[in-house]
C-alpha positions as CSV (number, residue, x, y, z in Angstrom):
1,X,0.0,0.0,0.0
2,X,1.4,3.4,-0.9
3,X,0.0,6.8,0.1
4,X,0.7,10.1,-1.7
5,X,-0.1,13.6,-0.4
6,X,0.0,16.5,-2.8
7,X,-0.1,19.8,-0.9
8,X,-1.0,22.2,-3.6
9,X,-1.9,25.9,-3.6
10,X,-5.6,25.3,-4.4
11,X,-6.2,21.8,-3.1
12,X,-4.7,19.1,-1.0
13,X,-5.1,15.6,-2.6
14,X,-4.3,12.3,-0.8
15,X,-4.3,9.0,-2.7
16,X,-4.1,5.6,-1.2
17,X,-3.3,2.9,-3.7
18,X,-2.4,-0.8,-4.0
19,X,0.6,-1.2,-6.2
20,X,1.0,-5.0,-5.9
21,X,-0.3,-5.6,-9.4
22,X,0.8,-4.3,-12.8
23,X,-1.7,-1.5,-12.7
24,X,-2.0,1.0,-9.8
25,X,-5.3,0.4,-8.1
26,X,-6.6,3.6,-6.5
27,X,-8.4,2.7,-3.3
28,X,-9.1,6.0,-1.7
29,X,-9.1,9.7,-2.8
30,X,-9.3,12.6,-0.4
31,X,-9.5,16.2,-1.7
32,X,-9.7,19.2,0.5
33,X,-9.4,23.0,-0.2
34,X,-5.8,24.1,0.4
35,X,-5.0,26.4,3.2
36,X,-1.8,28.0,4.4
37,X,0.0,27.4,1.1
38,X,1.2,30.2,-1.2
39,X,3.1,29.5,-4.4
40,X,3.9,26.0,-3.3
41,X,5.3,27.1,0.1
42,X,3.8,26.7,3.6
43,X,2.9,30.1,5.0
44,X,0.6,29.0,7.8
45,X,1.5,25.7,9.4
46,X,-1.7,25.3,11.5
47,X,-4.0,26.0,8.5
48,X,-2.0,23.6,6.3
49,X,-2.2,20.9,8.9
50,X,-6.0,21.2,9.0
51,X,-6.2,20.9,5.2
52,X,-3.8,17.9,5.1
53,X,-5.7,16.2,7.9
54,X,-9.1,16.7,6.2
55,X,-7.7,15.3,2.9
56,X,-6.1,12.3,4.6
57,X,-9.1,11.5,6.6
58,X,-11.4,11.4,3.5
59,X,-8.9,9.1,1.7
60,X,-8.7,6.7,4.7
61,X,-12.5,6.6,5.0
62,X,-13.0,5.8,1.4
63,X,-10.3,3.1,1.2
64,X,-10.9,1.5,4.6
65,X,-7.1,1.6,5.3
66,X,-5.2,3.6,7.9
67,X,-2.3,5.6,6.3
68,X,0.9,4.8,8.2
69,X,3.4,6.6,5.9
70,X,3.3,8.8,2.8
71,X,5.3,10.2,-0.1
72,X,4.7,14.0,0.0
73,X,5.1,16.4,-2.9
74,X,7.5,19.4,-2.6
75,X,7.5,22.5,-4.8
76,X,8.2,26.2,-4.8
77,X,10.7,28.6,-6.5
78,X,13.3,27.7,-3.8
79,X,13.9,24.3,-5.6
80,X,17.2,24.1,-7.4
81,X,18.7,21.4,-9.6
82,X,22.3,20.6,-10.4
83,X,24.2,17.6,-11.7
84,X,27.0,15.9,-9.8
85,X,29.7,13.3,-10.7
86,X,31.4,10.9,-8.3
87,X,33.9,8.1,-8.7
88,X,35.3,5.3,-6.5
89,X,38.0,2.7,-7.0
90,X,36.9,-0.8,-6.3
91,X,38.7,-2.9,-3.8
92,X,40.1,-5.4,-4.6
93,X,40.6,-4.6,-8.3
94,X,38.4,-6.6,-10.7
95,X,35.9,-7.2,-7.8
96,X,32.2,-7.8,-8.4
97,X,30.3,-4.6,-7.9
98,X,27.8,-4.9,-5.0
99,X,25.1,-2.8,-3.4
100,X,27.5,-1.2,-1.0
101,X,29.7,0.0,-3.8
102,X,26.7,1.6,-5.5
103,X,25.7,3.2,-2.2
104,X,29.3,4.6,-1.7
105,X,29.5,6.1,-5.2
106,X,26.0,7.7,-4.9
107,X,26.9,9.1,-1.5
108,X,29.9,10.7,-3.2
109,X,27.6,12.8,-5.4
110,X,26.3,14.5,-2.2
111,X,29.7,16.2,-1.7
112,X,28.6,19.4,-3.4
113,X,28.9,23.0,-2.3
114,X,25.5,24.2,-1.3
115,X,24.3,27.6,0.0
116,X,23.8,27.5,3.8
117,X,20.0,27.8,3.4
118,X,19.7,24.8,1.0
119,X,19.6,21.1,1.7
120,X,19.4,18.0,-0.6
121,X,15.9,16.7,-1.4
122,X,16.8,14.1,-4.0
123,X,19.9,12.3,-5.4
124,X,18.7,10.8,-8.6
125,X,21.3,8.6,-10.4
126,X,21.3,9.3,-14.2
127,X,23.7,6.5,-15.2
128,X,26.7,4.6,-14.1
129,X,30.2,4.1,-15.7
130,X,32.3,1.1,-15.1
131,X,35.9,1.3,-16.4
132,X,34.8,3.7,-19.1
133,X,31.7,1.8,-20.2
134,X,29.1,4.5,-20.1
135,X,25.3,4.6,-19.9
136,X,24.8,1.7,-17.5
137,X,21.5,1.7,-15.6
138,X,22.5,-0.9,-13.0
139,X,26.2,-1.9,-12.4
140,X,25.5,-4.5,-9.7
141,X,27.0,-7.8,-10.6
142,X,29.6,-6.4,-13.1
143,X,33.3,-6.5,-12.5
144,X,35.7,-3.6,-12.8
145,X,38.4,-1.4,-11.2
146,X,36.5,2.0,-11.2
147,X,32.9,2.9,-10.7
148,X,31.4,6.3,-11.6
149,X,28.0,7.8,-11.4
150,X,26.3,10.9,-12.9
151,X,23.4,12.1,-10.7
152,X,20.9,14.9,-10.6
153,X,20.9,16.7,-7.2
154,X,17.7,18.4,-6.2
155,X,17.9,20.9,-3.4
156,X,15.4,23.1,-1.6
157,X,15.2,25.8,1.1
158,X,15.8,24.4,4.6
159,X,13.1,26.6,6.0
160,X,10.5,25.6,3.4
161,X,11.3,21.9,3.6
162,X,11.2,21.8,7.4
163,X,7.9,23.7,7.5
164,X,6.4,21.2,5.1
165,X,7.7,18.3,7.3
166,X,6.2,20.0,10.4
167,X,2.8,19.9,8.6
168,X,3.1,16.1,8.2
169,X,4.0,15.2,11.8
170,X,0.7,16.3,13.5
171,X,-1.4,14.1,11.2
172,X,0.4,11.0,12.6
173,X,1.9,9.8,9.3
174,X,5.5,8.9,8.9
175,X,7.3,10.6,6.0
176,X,8.5,8.1,3.4
177,X,10.1,10.9,1.4
178,X,9.6,14.3,-0.1
179,X,9.3,14.1,-3.9
180,X,9.8,16.9,-6.3
181,X,6.4,17.6,-7.8
182,X,7.4,18.0,-11.5
183,X,9.4,14.8,-11.1
184,X,6.3,13.0,-9.8
185,X,4.1,14.5,-12.6
186,X,6.6,13.2,-15.2
187,X,6.3,9.7,-13.8
188,X,2.6,9.8,-14.2
189,X,2.2,11.3,-17.7
190,X,5.4,10.5,-19.7
191,X,5.7,7.2,-21.6
192,X,8.8,5.0,-21.1
193,X,9.8,5.9,-24.7
194,X,9.5,9.7,-24.0
195,X,11.6,9.3,-20.8
196,X,14.3,7.4,-22.7
197,X,14.5,9.7,-25.8
198,X,14.3,13.0,-23.9
199,X,11.2,14.8,-23.0
200,X,10.1,17.7,-20.7
201,X,7.0,17.7,-18.5
202,X,5.5,21.1,-17.5
203,X,3.2,21.0,-14.6
204,X,1.0,24.1,-14.4
205,X,-0.3,24.1,-10.9
206,X,-2.3,26.7,-8.9
207,X,0.6,28.8,-7.6
208,X,3.7,27.3,-9.4
209,X,4.8,25.9,-12.7
210,X,7.3,23.0,-12.4
211,X,9.3,21.7,-15.3
212,X,11.4,18.5,-15.4
213,X,13.5,17.1,-18.2
214,X,14.0,13.4,-18.5
215,X,16.5,11.5,-20.7
216,X,17.6,7.8,-20.6
217,X,14.8,7.1,-18.2
218,X,16.0,9.5,-15.5
219,X,15.6,13.1,-14.4
220,X,18.4,15.4,-15.7
221,X,17.2,18.8,-14.8
222,X,14.2,20.6,-13.2
223,X,13.0,24.0,-12.1
224,X,10.0,25.6,-10.4
225,X,8.6,29.0,-11.3
226,X,6.4,31.0,-8.9
227,X,3.6,31.4,-11.4
228,X,0.6,29.3,-12.2
229,X,-3.2,29.2,-12.5
230,X,-3.6,31.8,-9.7
231,X,-1.7,34.4,-11.8
232,X,-3.8,33.7,-14.8
233,X,-7.0,34.3,-12.8
234,X,-5.5,37.4,-11.2
235,X,-4.6,38.8,-14.6
236,X,-8.2,38.2,-15.7
237,X,-9.6,39.9,-12.6
238,X,-7.6,43.0,-13.4
239,X,-8.2,43.0,-17.1
240,X,-11.9,42.3,-16.9
241,X,-12.6,44.4,-13.8
242,X,-13.9,41.4,-11.9
243,X,-13.5,39.7,-8.6
244,X,-11.0,36.9,-8.4
245,X,-13.8,34.3,-8.0
246,X,-15.6,35.6,-11.2
247,X,-12.2,35.6,-13.1
248,X,-11.6,32.0,-12.0
249,X,-15.0,31.1,-13.3
250,X,-14.4,32.9,-16.6
251,X,-11.1,31.0,-17.0
252,X,-12.7,27.6,-16.4
253,X,-15.8,28.1,-18.4
254,X,-14.7,30.4,-21.2
255,X,-11.0,30.5,-21.1
256,X,-8.7,29.6,-24.1
257,X,-5.7,30.9,-26.0
258,X,-6.2,33.3,-28.8
259,X,-5.9,30.6,-31.5
260,X,-8.8,28.7,-29.8
261,X,-10.9,31.7,-29.1
262,X,-14.4,31.9,-30.5
263,X,-14.6,33.8,-33.8
264,X,-18.2,34.7,-33.7
265,X,-18.1,37.5,-31.2
266,X,-19.1,35.5,-28.2
267,X,-19.7,37.8,-25.2
268,X,-19.1,37.0,-21.5
269,X,-21.1,38.7,-18.8
270,X,-19.0,40.1,-15.9
271,X,-20.9,41.1,-12.7
272,X,-19.8,44.5,-11.4
273,X,-18.4,43.2,-8.1
274,X,-21.8,41.7,-7.2
275,X,-23.8,45.0,-7.9
276,X,-25.9,45.8,-10.8
277,X,-26.3,43.9,-14.1
278,X,-22.6,44.0,-14.8
279,X,-20.9,44.4,-18.2
280,X,-20.1,42.2,-21.2
281,X,-16.8,41.6,-22.8
282,X,-15.7,39.7,-25.9
283,X,-14.4,36.3,-25.1
284,X,-11.3,37.1,-27.2
285,X,-10.3,39.7,-24.6
286,X,-10.1,37.0,-22.0
287,X,-8.3,34.8,-24.4
288,X,-5.7,37.5,-25.1
289,X,-5.0,37.8,-21.3
290,X,-4.7,34.1,-20.8
291,X,-2.6,33.7,-24.0
292,X,-0.1,36.4,-22.8
293,X,0.3,34.8,-19.3
294,X,0.7,31.3,-20.6
295,X,3.2,32.4,-23.3
296,X,5.2,34.3,-20.8
297,X,5.3,31.2,-18.5
298,X,6.5,28.9,-21.3
299,X,9.1,31.5,-22.3
300,X,10.4,31.6,-18.7
301,X,10.7,27.8,-18.6
302,X,12.6,27.9,-21.9
303,X,14.9,30.6,-20.6
304,X,15.6,28.5,-17.5
305,X,16.4,25.4,-19.5
306,X,18.6,27.3,-22.0
307,X,20.5,28.9,-19.1
308,X,21.1,25.5,-17.6
309,X,22.2,24.0,-20.9
310,X,19.1,21.8,-21.4
311,X,17.2,23.9,-23.9
312,X,17.3,21.3,-26.6
313,X,17.4,18.2,-24.4
314,X,13.8,17.1,-25.1
315,X,13.6,15.8,-28.8
316,X,10.6,13.6,-27.9
317,X,8.6,16.7,-27.0
318,X,6.9,18.6,-24.2
319,X,4.0,17.2,-22.2
320,X,1.8,19.8,-20.5
321,X,-0.1,18.8,-17.4
322,X,-1.6,20.2,-14.2
323,X,-4.9,21.9,-13.6
324,X,-4.4,25.0,-15.9
325,X,-3.1,22.8,-18.7
326,X,-6.7,22.1,-19.6
327,X,-7.3,25.6,-21.0
328,X,-8.0,25.0,-24.7
329,X,-5.0,25.7,-26.9
330,X,-2.4,25.4,-24.2
331,X,-0.5,22.6,-26.0
332,X,-0.6,24.4,-29.3
333,X,0.8,27.6,-27.7
334,X,3.6,25.5,-26.1
335,X,4.5,24.2,-29.6
336,X,4.9,27.8,-30.8
337,X,7.3,28.5,-27.9
338,X,9.4,25.3,-27.8
339,X,9.2,24.2,-31.4
340,X,8.9,20.5,-30.5
341,X,5.8,18.2,-30.4
342,X,3.6,19.2,-27.4
343,X,0.7,17.3,-26.0
344,X,-1.6,17.4,-23.0
345,X,-0.7,14.7,-20.4
346,X,-2.9,12.9,-17.9
347,X,-2.2,10.0,-15.5
348,X,-1.9,6.5,-17.1
349,X,-2.1,2.9,-16.1
350,X,-4.8,3.3,-13.4
351,X,-7.8,1.4,-12.3
352,X,-10.0,1.2,-9.2
353,X,-11.2,4.7,-8.4
354,X,-9.3,5.9,-11.4
355,X,-12.0,8.1,-12.8
356,X,-11.7,10.5,-9.8
357,X,-8.0,11.2,-10.6
358,X,-7.7,10.6,-14.3
359,X,-7.4,14.3,-15.3
360,X,-4.3,16.4,-15.7
361,X,-5.0,18.2,-12.4
362,X,-4.1,15.0,-10.5
363,X,-0.9,14.1,-12.3
364,X,1.3,15.0,-9.4
365,X,-0.9,13.1,-6.9
366,X,-0.8,10.0,-9.1
367,X,2.9,10.5,-9.8
368,X,3.7,10.4,-6.0
369,X,2.2,6.9,-6.0
370,X,4.2,5.9,-9.2
371,X,7.4,7.2,-7.7
372,X,6.9,5.2,-4.6
373,X,6.1,2.1,-6.6
374,X,9.3,2.6,-8.6
375,X,11.4,2.9,-5.4
376,X,9.9,-0.2,-4.0
377,X,10.6,-2.1,-7.2
378,X,14.2,-1.0,-7.1
379,X,14.5,-2.1,-3.5
380,X,13.1,-5.5,-4.3
381,X,15.6,-5.9,-7.2
382,X,18.5,-5.0,-4.9
383,X,17.6,-7.4,-2.1
384,X,20.5,-9.7,-1.4
385,X,20.2,-13.3,-0.2
386,X,22.1,-12.9,3.1
387,X,19.3,-13.1,5.5
388,X,16.2,-11.0,6.4
389,X,18.1,-8.6,8.7
390,X,20.8,-7.8,6.1
391,X,18.2,-7.6,3.3
392,X,16.2,-5.0,5.2
393,X,19.3,-3.0,6.1
394,X,20.5,-3.0,2.5
395,X,17.1,-2.0,1.1
396,X,16.8,0.9,3.6
397,X,20.3,2.0,2.7
398,X,19.5,1.8,-1.0
399,X,16.4,3.9,-0.6
400,X,18.2,6.5,1.5
401,X,20.4,7.1,-1.5
402,X,17.5,8.4,-3.4
403,X,16.0,10.4,-0.7
404,X,17.7,12.9,1.6
């Protein structure tokens, strides 16, 4: 049983799922309005705890299971990504590479200079190198003199991470790991082929937009921007002279990019802040506002990727997901900015209560479950045949290499 908790800006979603079969079976879904979260960062611990507790309780009631531990999503503009290289000499020479050797070389990638306010969230191995043989996914069982690893290091603000962890403790759930939200979303919406060839997932959430680039089946770079669906609605509120709630409704019911805007002069009625009959605006005006914000967001992602040297690292295309990705024309607009195939992405390979979380808005939530499944699969593959105690210790050590 795996539990995932996505603490978003607009909603908190808890999933309880059975991953013992090929398809993930969703047993319980708990959704509660988010509180105490702004742009992916906790700003009010007590309010956030209440929202997480309500979401968790609903999922437990629906599934009939008590959540003992959970994978929790982490986001925010404080997230940084860098790549690290480490190497060890094998002793004795020409020895068989074991789990301890892999753990030692991965631990070596943690020796990076970090700002004092940052700590490691993930160490994600990209590939291993044995005596110059590159691109190895799993070196265990091979022989050699020298073992190297290329890994992606994800770091985050100490304060933001610890505040999020403080929100999990009061709901009496043990933290399995914090998981970068765009990384989780990628696991939910990208195909295996896209992850191997090179693809980028862009998760447009309520208060943040996260982007993660995958290649050879692993994360190679990520970034999080402090803009999302909230900013689109805020722009509409200002441009249409409406309340935020009305602007949000316009975005959901009538929103689109310019290319997908109605060409027949469709009018949208905007109440004058709850007084009078209001005024009407052409739907294309709303489309122009939405188009401008989405285009700017995509351009900022492209700028971040180019600056990091990964601007052309996704030949398999871009997959747009998250709640605001459902605005008609979003994928077509992304194609104009990135110049590669773009599509809308939603969670795959689900059954059980899948209909409740099949949309793009739940990609991160489902991705937390998929990430947890992947780590459990890896721990099973690494289990040695030297007794239960040793197996458990090795599995825990292996998992710790992936989670700070």
